[in-house]
DRENPA-611927 format. One record per residue: y, z, x of N, C-alpha, C, O, CB in turn; residue in one letter. Coordinates in steps of 0.2 Angstrom, whole numbers, padded with zeros to 4 digits, always signed. Glycine has a CB too. Layout:
<voros>
YZXYZXYZXYZXYZXa ...
</voros>
This chain:
<voros>
-0006+0000+0004+0000+0000+0000+0006+0000+0004+0007+0004+0009+0000+0006-0005m +0010-0005+0004+0016-0006+0007+0022-0006+0003+0022-0010-0003+0016-0012+0012n +0028-0003+0004+0034-0004+0001+0037-0011+0002+0037-0013+0008+0039+0001+0003v +0039-0014-0003+0041-0021-0003+0049-0021-0003+0052-0018-0008+0039-0026-0008i +0052-0023+0002+0059-0023+0003+0062-0030+0001+0061-0035+0005+0062-0021+0010r +0065-0031-0005+0066-0038-0007+0071-0041-0002+0070-0047-0001+0070-0037-0014l +0076-0038+0001+0080-0042+0005+0077-0045+0011+0078-0050+0013+0086-0037+0008e +0072-0041+0014+0068-0044+0019+0064-0050+0017+0063-0054+0021+0063-0038+0022d +0061-0050+0011+0057-0055+0008+0061-0061+0007+0060-0067+0009+0054-0053+0002k +0067-0060+0005+0072-0066+0004+0074-0069+0010+0076-0075+0011+0078-0064+0000f +0075-0065+0015+0077-0067+0022+0072-0072+0025+0073-0075+0030+0078-0061+0027a +0066-0072+0023+0060-0076+0026+0061-0084+0024+0057-0088+0026+0054-0074+0024q +0065-0086+0019+0066-0093+0017+0073-0094+0015+0076-0090+0013+0060-0094+0012f +0074-0100+0015+0081-0102+0012+0081-0108+0007+0086-0109+0004+0085-0105+0018t +0075-0111+0006+0075-0117+0001+0075-0114-0006+0074-0108-0007+0068-0121+0002d +0077-0118-0010+0078-0116-0017+0073-0119-0022+0070-0124-0021+0085-0118-0019q +0072-0116-0028+0068-0117-0033+0060-0118-0031+0056-0122-0033+0070-0124-0036w +0058-0114-0026+0052-0114-0023+0049-0107-0022+0050-0103-0017+0052-0117-0016n +0046-0104-0028+0044-0097-0028+0039-0095-0023+0035-0099-0021+0042-0096-0035p +0040-0089-0021+0035-0086-0016+0032-0080-0020+0035-0076-0024+0038-0084-0009r +0026-0079-0018+0022-0073-0021+0023-0067-0016+0022-0068-0010+0014-0074-0022i +0026-0061-0019+0027-0055-0015+0022-0050-0017+0022-0044-0013+0034-0053-0015i +0018-0050-0022+0014-0045-0025+0010-0047-0031+0011-0052-0034+0018-0039-0026g +0005-0043-0032+0001-0044-0038+0000-0038-0042+0000-0032-0039-0006-0047-0036e +0000-0039-0049-0001-0033-0053-0005-0035-0059-0002-0039-0063+0006-0030-0055l -0011-0032-0060-0015-0033-0066-0015-0041-0068-0013-0043-0073-0012-0029-0072n -0017-0045-0063-0018-0052-0064-0011-0056-0065-0011-0061-0068-0022-0054-0070d -0006-0052-0063+0001-0055-0064+0003-0056-0057+0002-0052-0052+0006-0050-0068q +0007-0062-0055+0010-0063-0049+0018-0060-0049+0021-0061-0055+0010-0070-0047h +0020-0057-0044+0027-0055-0044+0030-0060-0039+0027-0060-0033+0028-0047-0041i +0034-0064-0041+0037-0070-0037+0045-0069-0036+0048-0066-0040+0036-0076-0040k +0047-0072-0030+0054-0072-0029+0056-0079-0028+0052-0083-0025+0056-0067-0024i +0062-0081-0029+0065-0087-0027+0072-0087-0027+0076-0083-0030+0063-0093-0033a +0075-0092-0022+0082-0093-0022+0083-0099-0026+0079-0104-0026+0084-0094-0014r +0088-0099-0030+0090-0104-0035+0097-0106-0035+0101-0101-0034+0087-0103-0042v +0099-0112-0036+0106-0114-0036+0106-0121-0040+0101-0125-0038+0109-0115-0030q +0110-0122-0044+0111-0129-0048+0106-0128-0054+0105-0123-0057+0108-0134-0044g +0104-0134-0056+0100-0134-0063+0093-0136-0062+0091-0140-0058+0103-0140-0067e +0089-0132-0065+0082-0133-0065+0080-0138-0071+0085-0141-0074+0077-0127-0066f +0074-0139-0073+0072-0144-0078+0070-0140-0085+0069-0134-0085+0066-0148-0076i +0071-0144-0090+0069-0141-0097+0061-0140-0097+0058-0145-0094+0071-0145-0103w +0059-0135-0099+0051-0134-0099+0050-0128-0103+0054-0124-0105+0049-0133-0092h +0043-0127-0105+0041-0121-0108+0034-0119-0105+0031-0123-0102+0041-0121-0116n +0032-0113-0107+0025-0111-0105+0022-0109-0111+0023-0104-0114+0026-0105-0100h +0017-0114-0113+0014-0113-0120+0010-0107-0120+0009-0104-0126+0009-0119-0121a +0007-0104-0115+0002-0098-0115+0005-0092-0112+0002-0087-0112-0004-0100-0112r +0011-0092-0108+0013-0086-0105+0020-0085-0106+0024-0089-0107+0012-0088-0097e +0022-0078-0107+0029-0076-0107+0031-0076-0100+0027-0076-0095+0029-0069-0110d +0038-0076-0099+0040-0077-0092+0046-0072-0091+0051-0072-0095+0043-0084-0090e +0046-0067-0086+0051-0062-0085+0055-0064-0079+0053-0066-0074+0048-0055-0084l +0062-0065-0080+0067-0066-0075+0071-0060-0074+0073-0057-0078+0071-0072-0077f +0071-0058-0067+0076-0052-0066+0080-0055-0060+0078-0058-0055+0072-0046-0063m +0087-0054-0061+0092-0056-0055+0093-0050-0050+0094-0045-0052+0098-0058-0059v +0092-0052-0044+0093-0047-0039+0100-0048-0036+0103-0043-0034+0087-0049-0033v +0102-0054-0035+0109-0056-0033+0111-0062-0036+0107-0067-0037+0108-0057-0025k +0118-0063-0038+0120-0069-0041+0120-0068-0048+0121-0063-0051+0117-0075-0039g +0120-0074-0052+0120-0074-0059+0116-0080-0061+0117-0086-0059+0127-0075-0062r +0111-0079-0066+0107-0084-0068+0108-0085-0076+0109-0080-0079+0099-0082-0068l +0109-0091-0077+0110-0094-0084+0104-0097-0086+0101-0101-0083+0116-0098-0085l +0102-0096-0093+0096-0099-0095+0098-0102-0102+0100-0099-0107+0090-0095-0096i +0098-0109-0103+0099-0112-0109+0093-0113-0113+0087-0113-0111+0102-0120-0107d +0094-0113-0120+0089-0113-0125+0090-0119-0129+0096-0121-0130+0088-0107-0129f +0085-0122-0132+0086-0128-0136+0091-0127-0142+0093-0132-0145+0079-0131-0139r +0091-0121-0145+0095-0119-0150+0103-0119-0149+0107-0118-0153+0094-0113-0153d +0104-0121-0142+0111-0121-0140+0114-0115-0137+0120-0115-0135+0116-0123-0146g +0110-0109-0137+0112-0103-0134+0111-0103-0127+0106-0107-0124+0109-0097-0138t +0114-0099-0123+0113-0098-0116+0113-0090-0115+0118-0087-0117+0119-0101-0112t +0108-0088-0111+0108-0081-0109+0111-0080-0102+0109-0085-0098+0101-0078-0109a +0115-0075-0101+0117-0074-0094+0114-0068-0091+0114-0062-0095+0125-0073-0094e +0111-0068-0085+0108-0062-0082+0111-0061-0076+0112-0065-0071+0100-0064-0081i +0113-0055-0075+0117-0052-0069+0112-0048-0065+0107-0046-0067+0123-0049-0071n +0115-0046-0059+0111-0042-0055+0109-0035-0058+0113-0032-0061+0114-0040-0048p +0102-0034-0058+0100-0027-0061+0098-0029-0068+0096-0024-0071+0105-0022-0061g +0098-0035-0071+0096-0036-0078+0090-0041-0078+0089-0044-0073+0102-0039-0081e +0087-0041-0083+0081-0045-0084+0081-0048-0091+0084-0045-0096+0074-0042-0082l +0077-0053-0092+0076-0057-0098+0069-0059-0098+0066-0062-0093+0081-0063-0099l +0065-0058-0104+0059-0061-0105+0059-0067-0110+0062-0066-0115+0054-0055-0108v +0057-0072-0107+0057-0078-0111+0050-0079-0115+0045-0079-0111+0059-0085-0107v +0050-0079-0121+0043-0079-0125+0040-0085-0124+0043-0091-0123+0044-0077-0132p +0033-0085-0123+0029-0091-0123+0031-0096-0128+0033-0095-0134+0021-0090-0123r +0031-0103-0126+0032-0108-0130+0040-0110-0131+0041-0114-0135+0029-0107-0137g +0044-0106-0128+0051-0107-0129+0054-0111-0124+0054-0110-0118+0055-0100-0128t +0057-0117-0126+0060-0122-0121+0066-0118-0118+0070-0115-0121+0062-0128-0125d +0066-0119-0111+0072-0116-0108+0073-0120-0101+0069-0124-0099+0070-0109-0106h +0080-0119-0099+0082-0122-0093+0086-0117-0089+0092-0116-0091+0086-0129-0095r +0083-0115-0084+0087-0110-0079+0092-0114-0075+0091-0120-0073+0083-0106-0075p +0098-0111-0074+0103-0114-0069+0108-0108-0066+0108-0103-0069+0107-0120-0072h +0111-0110-0061+0116-0105-0058+0121-0109-0055+0120-0115-0052+0112-0100-0053s +0127-0106-0054+0133-0110-0051+0132-0109-0043+0132-0114-0040+0139-0107-0053v +0132-0103-0041+0131-0101-0034+0124-0099-0033+0120-0098-0038+0135-0095-0032g +0122-0098-0027+0115-0096-0025+0113-0089-0028+0117-0085-0028+0114-0096-0017e +0108-0089-0032+0105-0083-0035+0098-0081-0033+0094-0086-0032+0106-0084-0043t +0097-0075-0032+0090-0073-0030+0087-0070-0036+0090-0065-0040+0091-0067-0024w +0081-0072-0038+0078-0070-0044+0071-0067-0042+0068-0070-0037+0077-0076-0049i +0068-0063-0047+0061-0061-0046+0058-0062-0053+0062-0061-0058+0061-0053-0045m +0052-0065-0053+0049-0066-0059+0042-0063-0059+0039-0062-0054+0048-0074-0060m +0040-0061-0065+0033-0058-0066+0030-0062-0071+0032-0062-0077+0034-0050-0068i +0024-0065-0070+0021-0069-0074+0013-0070-0073+0012-0068-0067+0024-0076-0075e +0009-0072-0077+0002-0072-0076+0001-0077-0070+0005-0082-0069-0002-0075-0082p -0004-0076-0066-0006-0080-0061-0007-0087-0062-0005-0092-0058-0013-0078-0058r -0008-0089-0068-0009-0096-0070-0003-0100-0072-0003-0106-0073-0014-0096-0077t +0003-0096-0072+0009-0099-0073+0012-0104-0068+0012-0102-0062+0014-0094-0075t +0013-0110-0070+0016-0115-0066+0023-0115-0067+0025-0115-0073+0013-0122-0067v +0027-0116-0062+0035-0115-0063+0038-0120-0068+0043-0118-0071+0038-0116-0056n +0035-0126-0069+0038-0131-0073+0034-0131-0080+0034-0136-0083+0038-0138-0070t +0029-0126-0081+0025-0127-0087+0021-0133-0087+0017-0134-0082+0030-0127-0093g +0021-0137-0093+0017-0143-0093+0020-0149-0091+0017-0154-0091+0014-0144-0100d +0026-0148-0089+0030-0154-0086+0029-0155-0079+0029-0150-0075+0038-0153-0087v +0027-0161-0077+0026-0162-0069+0032-0166-0067+0034-0171-0070+0020-0167-0068q +0035-0163-0061+0041-0166-0058+0041-0164-0051+0036-0161-0048+0047-0164-0062s +0046-0167-0047+0047-0165-0040+0048-0158-0039+0047-0155-0033+0052-0169-0037e +0049-0154-0044+0051-0147-0044+0044-0143-0045+0044-0137-0044+0056-0145-0049r +0039-0146-0047+0033-0142-0049+0030-0140-0042+0029-0143-0037+0027-0147-0052t +0028-0133-0042+0025-0130-0037+0018-0127-0039+0018-0122-0043+0029-0124-0034r +0013-0130-0037+0006-0127-0039+0003-0122-0035+0000-0117-0037+0001-0133-0040s +0004-0123-0028+0001-0119-0023+0006-0115-0020+0009-0117-0015-0004-0122-0018n +0007-0109-0022+0013-0105-0019+0011-0101-0013+0005-0099-0012+0015-0100-0025l +0016-0100-0009+0015-0096-0003+0016-0089-0004+0020-0087-0008+0020-0099+0003e +0011-0085-0001+0012-0078-0002+0015-0075+0005+0013-0076+0010+0005-0075-0003q +0021-0071+0004+0024-0068+0009+0024-0061+0009+0027-0058+0013+0031-0071+0010i 
</voros>
């Protein structure tokens, strides 16, 4: 059992929209990513998705025209089957907790899809 220091983990990479696994909990992956700009519209038919902001500000658009704003120390759970599009103006550090089977782009295949995640 080791204490995970998020700042040290984020210091290990600089690329964006490429989640890394930093831990596991009851068949869930704990992931972190640096993000900036706009991601793609997608949903996860079988999994809920938790987003927590460590640094910066994450915005998540929904198909009904609403946008959720998540600031440092805040989190949002996006229910399974909900179309969403994360984005940020400046670089934002996020942590996600989701089932191991969750692919970052859901059922959408794109250049942003990451199937085999690095564990750091």
